[in-house]
Each structure stands twice: as C-alpha cells, then as structure tokens.
N, C-alpha and C positions, 0 to 999 in steps of 0.2 A: 503496500499499499508506500500513499505517497502523502507526504503531508502538505496540507490547503497550505501552508504559512510559510515553508523555507523551500518545497521540494526534497524535504530530505527522506530518506524511507523510514515508514510508521510499525509500529510489530506492536503481537495484543503483550496483555501485563496481565501476571496469576499467576495462580497455582492452575500445572493444563484441568482439571478435575471444574473449575470456573474461574475462565477468562476474562475478567469483569471490566476492561478497558484497554483504548490503543497509544501510543507512546511514542515520540517521534523521538528516535535515535541525535538530531539537529540539532533542535532547539528543544523540545520538553516538553510538545504540551499536544498539552490531553483531550483523546478523540475528537481530532481533529485531521483528518484522512477526510480526502476528497473521494467523494461515491462516482462508483460507476456504474450508469447507465445501464439496464439490459440492448443488447444488441435486439434490435427490429423485427431482425429475421429469429431469434428464439422465441419471441413473443406471438410473431405470427404462429409459430410451430408451436404454442400450448394453446392458444387458442378451440385452433383444427383435433384438439382430442376434449 
C-alpha cells in the first residue's frame, strides 16, 4: 500500500490475529493509505453472477 501523504510504504500493524491499523514507514502516518478503486471489468463480472 502507498501513503496518501508522502507516497511511502504502508504496512498493517498489530498481532497477526488482530491487525488493527496501518502505518507509513516513511512519515509515520496512521491509516492514511491510498484507497485502490476496483477495476471496472472486475465489477462487471460480479454483476453477471
């Protein structure tokens, strides 16, 4: 994932059984990742089912 503020690498944080938030490894921002929109082709495939 990519940080919305600085473009740095974002990783999930917390124990593996309960990942609670994301953290930018460059600037330290919490829960500030770029949200990836689903591709239109993928959405069209779901509508057919």
